[in-house]
MARVEXGU-225827 format. One line per field, with one value per residue (C-alpha): residue number from 1; residue in three letters; x, y, z. Coordinates in nm, 4 decimals, padded with zeros to 6 digits. Example, Ala and Ser with C-alpha at 12.3 -4.5 7.8 and 13.67 -1.06 7.14 Angstrom:
MARVEXGU-225827
numar = [1; 2]
milo = [ALA; SER]
X = [01.2300; 01.3670]
Y = [-00.4500; -00.1060]
Z = [00.7800; 00.7140]
END
This chain:
MARVEXGU-225827
numar = [1; 2; 3; 4; 5; 6; 7; 8; 9; 10; 11; 12; 13; 14; 15; 16; 17; 18; 19; 20; 21; 22; 23; 24; 25; 26; 27; 28; 29; 30; 31; 32; 33; 34; 35; 36; 37; 38; 39; 40; 41; 42; 43; 44; 45; 46; 47; 48; 49; 50; 51; 52; 53; 54; 55; 56; 57; 58; 59; 60; 61; 62; 63; 64; 65; 66; 67; 68; 69; 70; 71; 72; 73; 74; 75; 76; 77; 78; 79; 80; 81; 82; 83; 84; 85; 86; 87; 88; 89; 90; 91; 92; 93; 94; 95; 96; 97; 98; 99; 100; 101; 102; 103; 104; 105; 106; 107; 108; 109; 110; 111; 112; 113; 114; 115; 116; 117; 118; 119; 120; 121; 122; 123; 124; 125; 126; 127; 128; 129; 130; 131; 132; 133; 134; 135; 136; 137; 138; 139; 140; 141; 142; 143; 144; 145; 146; 147; 148; 149; 150; 151; 152; 153; 154; 155; 156; 157; 158; 159; 160; 161; 162; 163; 164; 165; 166; 167; 168; 169; 170; 171; 172; 173; 174; 175; 176; 177; 178; 179; 180; 181; 182; 183; 184; 185; 186; 187; 188; 189; 190; 191; 192; 193; 194; 195; 196; 197; 198; 199; 200; 201; 202; 203; 204; 205; 206; 207; 208; 209; 210; 211; 212; 213; 214; 215; 216; 217; 218; 219; 220; 221; 222; 223; 224; 225; 226; 227; 228; 229; 230; 231; 232; 233; 234; 235; 236; 237; 238; 239; 240; 241; 242; 243; 244; 245; 246; 247; 248; 249; 250; 251; 252; 253; 254; 255; 256; 257; 258; 259; 260; 261; 262; 263; 264; 265; 266; 267; 268; 269; 270; 271; 272; 273; 274; 275; 276; 277; 278; 279; 280; 281; 282; 283; 284; 285; 286; 287]
milo = [MET; ALA; THR; ARG; PRO; LEU; TRP; ARG; GLY; SER; LEU; LYS; LEU; SER; LEU; ILE; SER; ILE; SER; ILE; ARG; VAL; PHE; ALA; ALA; THR; ASP; PRO; ALA; GLY; GLU; ILE; ALA; PHE; ARG; GLN; LEU; HIS; ALA; ARG; CYS; GLY; THR; PRO; ILE; GLN; LEU; ARG; LYS; TRP; CYS; PRO; HIS; CYS; HIS; VAL; GLU; VAL; ASP; ASN; ALA; ASP; ILE; VAL; LYS; GLY; TYR; ALA; VAL; GLY; LYS; ASP; ARG; TYR; VAL; ARG; ILE; ASP; PRO; ASP; ASP; ILE; ALA; SER; VAL; ARG; PRO; GLU; SER; THR; HIS; THR; ILE; ALA; ILE; GLU; GLN; VAL; VAL; ASP; ALA; ALA; ARG; VAL; GLN; PRO; LEU; PHE; ILE; GLU; ARG; PRO; TYR; TYR; VAL; ALA; PRO; ASP; ASN; ALA; ALA; SER; GLY; SER; ALA; PHE; ALA; VAL; LEU; ARG; ASP; ALA; LEU; GLY; ASP; ARG; ALA; GLY; VAL; GLY; LYS; VAL; ALA; LEU; HIS; GLY; ARG; GLU; TYR; LEU; VAL; ALA; ILE; ARG; PRO; HIS; GLU; SER; GLY; LEU; VAL; MET; TYR; THR; LEU; ARG; HIS; GLY; ASP; GLU; ILE; ARG; ALA; MET; ASP; GLY; ILE; ASP; GLU; LEU; LYS; PHE; ALA; ARG; ALA; LYS; ALA; LYS; ALA; SER; GLU; VAL; LYS; LEU; ALA; ARG; GLN; ILE; LEU; ASP; GLY; PHE; GLU; SER; ASP; ARG; PRO; LEU; THR; ASP; TYR; HIS; ASP; ASP; TYR; GLU; ASP; ALA; LEU; ARG; LYS; MET; ILE; ALA; ALA; LYS; GLN; ARG; GLY; LYS; THR; ILE; ALA; ALA; PRO; ALA; ALA; GLU; ARG; PRO; ALA; ARG; VAL; VAL; ASN; LEU; MET; ASP; ALA; LEU; ARG; GLN; SER; LEU; ASP; ARG; VAL; LYS; THR; GLU; ARG; LYS; PRO; SER; ARG; PRO; ALA; ALA; ARG; ARG; GLY; ARG; GLY; THR; ARG; VAL; LEU; THR; HIS; ARG; ALA; PRO; ALA; ARG; ARG; ALA; SER]
X = [-01.0865; -00.9369; -00.7900; -01.0173; -00.8788; -00.9190; -00.8421; -00.7731; -00.5638; -00.2371; 00.1236; 00.3322; 00.6781; 00.7346; 00.5835; 00.5923; 00.2158; 00.1177; -00.1965; -00.2189; -00.4098; -00.3680; -00.5252; -00.5214; -00.1834; -00.3112; -00.5757; -00.7586; -00.9803; -00.8071; -00.7699; -01.0039; -01.2602; -01.4727; -01.8302; -01.9599; -02.1835; -02.4235; -02.2812; -02.6459; -02.8091; -02.5814; -02.7321; -02.4960; -02.4587; -02.5511; -02.3654; -02.6329; -02.6050; -02.6812; -02.7106; -02.6420; -02.8042; -03.1459; -03.1285; -03.2102; -03.0995; -02.9660; -03.0644; -02.7505; -02.9216; -02.9850; -02.5283; -02.3038; -01.9355; -01.8003; -01.3991; -01.3303; -01.1335; -01.1412; -01.3492; -01.7152; -01.6416; -01.6798; -01.7031; -01.9773; -01.8454; -02.0803; -02.1262; -02.0791; -01.7636; -01.5214; -01.6371; -01.4983; -01.1334; -01.1658; -00.8919; -01.0143; -01.0028; -00.7369; -00.6663; -00.3070; 00.0059; 00.2269; 00.6210; 00.7260; 01.0294; 01.3170; 01.5171; 01.6559; 01.4425; 01.6617; 01.5312; 01.1449; 01.1724; 00.8708; 00.7930; 00.6679; 00.4887; 00.0767; -00.0354; 00.1268; -00.0434; 00.0319; 00.0196; 00.0093; -00.0087; -00.3536; -00.3204; -00.0954; -00.0440; 00.0486; 00.3065; 00.6089; 00.6455; 00.6027; 00.8385; 01.0691; 01.0305; 01.0090; 01.3419; 01.4612; 01.3528; 01.6601; 01.6808; 01.5080; 01.1438; 00.9637; 00.7497; 00.4156; 00.0901; -00.3003; -00.6530; -00.7652; -01.1542; -01.1479; -00.7791; -00.4790; -00.1965; 00.1248; 00.2896; 00.6241; 00.6999; 00.8978; 01.0113; 00.8332; 00.8938; 00.7307; 00.5450; 00.5537; 00.4367; 00.3085; 00.3144; 00.0652; 00.2940; 00.2696; 00.3716; 00.6304; 00.3461; 00.1967; 00.5426; 00.5718; 00.9142; 01.1333; 01.2399; 00.8727; 00.9915; 01.1746; 01.2333; 01.5366; 01.7191; 01.7997; 01.9727; 02.3448; 02.4540; 02.7755; 02.7972; 03.1031; 03.2821; 03.3665; 03.0414; 02.8800; 03.1734; 03.0005; 02.6245; 02.7606; 02.9079; 02.5685; 02.3768; 02.5655; 02.4789; 02.1121; 02.1704; 01.9839; 01.8273; 01.4650; 01.2208; 00.9294; 00.7249; 00.8109; 00.6610; 00.2994; 00.0651; 00.0836; -00.1138; -00.3932; -00.3550; -00.3977; -00.6827; -00.8151; -00.7626; -00.9339; -01.2252; -01.2160; -01.1924; -01.4731; -01.7222; -01.6536; -01.7070; -01.3348; -01.1148; -00.7174; -00.4991; -00.2619; 00.0745; 00.2766; 00.4254; 00.8238; 01.0080; 01.2899; 01.6309; 01.7876; 02.0596; 02.3418; 02.6480; 02.5884; 02.9438; 02.8558; 02.5232; 02.6515; 02.9410; 02.7123; 02.4401; 02.7751; 02.8252; 02.5203; 02.4862; 02.7787; 02.6581; 02.2932; 02.2828; 02.3701; 02.6055; 02.3639; 02.5589; 02.5334; 02.2337; 02.3317; 02.3663; 02.1872; 02.3863; 02.4348; 02.3397; 02.0081; 01.7792; 01.4080; 01.1804; 01.0291; 01.1725; 01.1448; 00.8599; 00.8617; 00.7364; 00.3237; 00.1682; -00.0668; -00.4404]
Y = [-02.5190; -02.6174; -02.3567; -02.3214; -02.3430; -02.0245; -02.1594; -02.5487; -02.6162; -02.7086; -02.5598; -02.6694; -02.6768; -02.8367; -03.1329; -03.1704; -03.0729; -03.0977; -03.0437; -02.7380; -02.5792; -02.1527; -02.0251; -01.6919; -01.5215; -01.2829; -01.2278; -00.8918; -00.9598; -00.8621; -00.5058; -00.2933; -00.1183; 00.1997; 00.2453; 00.6122; 00.7776; 01.0840; 01.2702; 01.4048; 01.0597; 00.7890; 00.6713; 00.4602; 00.6900; 00.5307; 00.6402; 00.6914; 00.6813; 01.0137; 01.1117; 01.4868; 01.5818; 01.4368; 01.4748; 01.1111; 00.8661; 00.5597; 00.1678; -00.0397; -00.2045; 00.1605; 00.1780; 00.0984; 00.1497; 00.3694; 00.4917; 00.8325; 00.9211; 01.3810; 01.5816; 01.5047; 01.2473; 00.8650; 00.5514; 00.2954; -00.0191; -00.2874; -00.6626; -00.8181; -00.6105; -00.6909; -01.1042; -01.0749; -00.9682; -01.1280; -01.4409; -01.8033; -01.9960; -02.2361; -02.3796; -02.3796; -02.1830; -02.2282; -02.1538; -01.9446; -01.8095; -01.8425; -01.5775; -01.5338; -01.4717; -01.1285; -00.9853; -01.0148; -00.6604; -00.5681; -00.3063; -00.5441; -00.7535; -00.7054; -00.9952; -01.3283; -01.6453; -01.9949; -02.3005; -02.6737; -02.9904; -03.1057; -03.4804; -03.6971; -03.8343; -03.4934; -03.4528; -03.6134; -03.3747; -03.0893; -03.1222; -03.1909; -02.8680; -02.7274; -02.7794; -02.7740; -02.3935; -02.2881; -01.9199; -01.9113; -01.8011; -01.9373; -01.6626; -01.7571; -01.6022; -01.7409; -01.6447; -01.5394; -01.4008; -01.2754; -01.1266; -01.2244; -01.2095; -01.1740; -01.4928; -01.5734; -01.8724; -01.9356; -02.2122; -02.0890; -02.3354; -02.7043; -02.4925; -02.2427; -01.8903; -01.7291; -01.3601; -01.1338; -00.9074; -00.5655; -00.4712; -00.2269; -00.0014; 00.0017; 00.0891; 00.4861; 00.6256; 00.7657; 01.0742; 01.2589; 01.3362; 01.6851; 01.6103; 01.3698; 01.6808; 01.7489; 01.4071; 01.5013; 01.2348; 01.0871; 01.1229; 01.1583; 00.8325; 00.8925; 00.9604; 00.6742; 00.4188; 00.5446; 00.5017; 00.1304; 00.0700; 00.2265; -00.0814; -00.3155; -00.2390; -00.3247; -00.6296; -00.9292; -01.2546; -01.1782; -01.3419; -01.0177; -01.2588; -01.1184; -00.7787; -00.6493; -00.3566; -00.1092; 00.1044; -00.1664; -00.2807; 00.0689; 00.1189; -00.2035; -00.1358; 00.2289; 00.0822; -00.1183; 00.1659; 00.3667; 00.1372; 00.1431; 00.5186; 00.6222; 00.7781; 00.7016; 01.0638; 01.1205; 01.0582; 01.3819; 01.3548; 01.3046; 01.5823; 01.4864; 01.6440; 01.8728; 01.8076; 02.0655; 01.8562; 01.5383; 01.3948; 01.4649; 01.2682; 00.9860; 00.9571; 00.9730; 00.6867; 00.4631; 00.5132; 00.4620; 00.1129; -00.0010; 00.0787; -00.0032; -00.2619; -00.6226; -00.8059; -01.0714; -01.2744; -01.0604; -01.1294; -01.3121; -00.9885; -00.9349; -00.8871; -00.5540; -00.6364; -00.7460; -00.6326; -00.5668; -00.8841; -00.6068; -00.3126; 00.0322; 00.2124; 00.5067; 00.7942; 00.8461; 01.1109; 01.3212; 01.2517]
Z = [03.5031; 03.1506; 02.9573; 02.6537; 02.3270; 02.0764; 01.7614; 01.6501; 01.3450; 01.1926; 01.2071; 00.8647; 00.7959; 00.5054; 00.4286; 00.8407; 00.9535; 01.3179; 01.4874; 01.7071; 01.9317; 02.0170; 02.3327; 02.4989; 02.6220; 02.8362; 03.0853; 03.0022; 03.2955; 03.5497; 03.4377; 03.6563; 03.4421; 03.4829; 03.3996; 03.3190; 03.5263; 03.5712; 03.8506; 03.9954; 04.0668; 03.9933; 03.7209; 03.4024; 03.0805; 02.7515; 02.4259; 02.1301; 01.7628; 01.6505; 01.3059; 01.3265; 00.9452; 00.9860; 01.4139; 01.4262; 01.7019; 01.4599; 01.4877; 01.4288; 01.1576; 00.9413; 00.9476; 00.6926; 00.6750; 00.5155; 00.3787; 00.4339; 00.0643; 00.1476; 00.3278; 00.4207; 00.0977; 00.1599; -00.0039; 00.0934; 00.1709; 00.2202; 00.3803; 00.0210; -00.0529; 00.2673; 00.1965; -00.1319; -00.0336; 00.3713; 00.4060; 00.4206; 00.7075; 00.6540; 00.9286; 00.8521; 00.9627; 00.7009; 00.8436; 00.5298; 00.6981; 00.9921; 01.1434; 01.4816; 01.7337; 01.7797; 01.5071; 01.6183; 01.7932; 02.0261; 01.8459; 01.5738; 01.8114; 01.8406; 02.0683; 02.2400; 02.2669; 02.3667; 02.1289; 02.2289; 02.0655; 02.0027; 02.1236; 02.2100; 01.8251; 01.7389; 02.0490; 01.9014; 01.6351; 01.8089; 02.0419; 01.7552; 01.6238; 01.9598; 02.0280; 01.6784; 01.6408; 01.9418; 01.9053; 01.6363; 01.5488; 01.2115; 01.0358; 00.8723; 00.8757; 00.9912; 00.9516; 01.2629; 01.2868; 00.8800; 00.8800; 00.7976; 01.0417; 00.9961; 01.3383; 01.4456; 01.6878; 01.9229; 02.2004; 02.5290; 02.8563; 02.7375; 02.4187; 02.1983; 02.2297; 01.8658; 01.7939; 01.5782; 01.4535; 01.3051; 00.9653; 00.8163; 00.6852; 01.0724; 01.2792; 01.2231; 01.1288; 01.4409; 01.1858; 01.2103; 01.5852; 01.5844; 01.9491; 01.8401; 01.7429; 02.0995; 02.1840; 02.0802; 01.7736; 01.9596; 02.3459; 02.5301; 02.6105; 02.9749; 03.0171; 02.8335; 03.0356; 03.4133; 03.2469; 03.1823; 03.5102; 03.6746; 03.4111; 03.5377; 03.9114; 03.7989; 03.6237; 03.8263; 03.7637; 03.9023; 03.7038; 03.5089; 03.6931; 04.0255; 03.9737; 03.9941; 03.8995; 04.1707; 03.9974; 04.0289; 04.3482; 04.5173; 04.2236; 04.4202; 04.7907; 04.6943; 04.5539; 04.8748; 05.0962; 04.9220; 04.9400; 05.3518; 05.3727; 05.3537; 05.1267; 05.1008; 05.0815; 04.8194; 04.8234; 04.7954; 04.4908; 04.4206; 04.2620; 04.0613; 04.1316; 03.9225; 03.7606; 03.7478; 03.6842; 03.4858; 03.5460; 03.8684; 03.9027; 03.6504; 03.9703; 04.2983; 04.1140; 04.0921; 04.4219; 04.5366; 04.3294; 04.5017; 04.8499; 04.8153; 04.5963; 04.6766; 04.3872; 04.1735; 03.9255; 03.5764; 03.3454; 03.0311; 02.7904; 02.4452; 02.1182; 01.9875; 01.6434; 01.5957; 01.2994; 01.2342; 01.0781; 00.8245; 00.6171; 00.8223; 00.7647; 00.4845; 00.6393; 00.6528; 00.3684; 00.5166; 00.3927]
END
């Protein structure tokens, strides 16, 4: 069955406009979902919308949105209020900036989508833009589902991938994590050298598509066994070895890597100098 597009519109670069279709790049149907059941009778639990003040169950028609402005204080927001600020669906993604792909750090990526030409007529221009981007990403905005998204578009195989991005104020600053004070500001050069050699031993060209969700596989086997009236015993938890001397542990790890891992062609190393796409997020103030 052919994949159905989620969105149709155009990708614009200056005076060039390319008709495109946007498709979902991920499949949530592959994840196992559970229902909550009453332990006594096995009946699925119903979640009620309850007003603790009026002591009544509330229908959807009697529910409105509210924004908290203080303790037990809310500003009531009506559908017309939201409609007044909702971005118009222009069906156009205009590239406003081109950056090195390394600046689109994973921390900012929210969700990926595939992008393809809408028809044969737009195929040539689509291919030109894809190949011209190379190791760069086009940054722009798009209105989806009544919300405006910042997006980055990068070449991928014969098409493009569009990533919706989080804005800078959605990323928490790391300086709010007190436990980072336990990390030394500068590690010992000799220990770093050994650690790099260990990491070099793990370099591989193995594609990430080779990895599978072992937990999901185990869940399916367990569910199938339960259907047959059987149970699967949980494996004994492996306790991590206690590291007494870091240097000794590094040397032993390097020896193990040399003897156990087969040599493979080293993967291309990325440059160290990468910059964040957006400004650093300010620390959030307590409301």
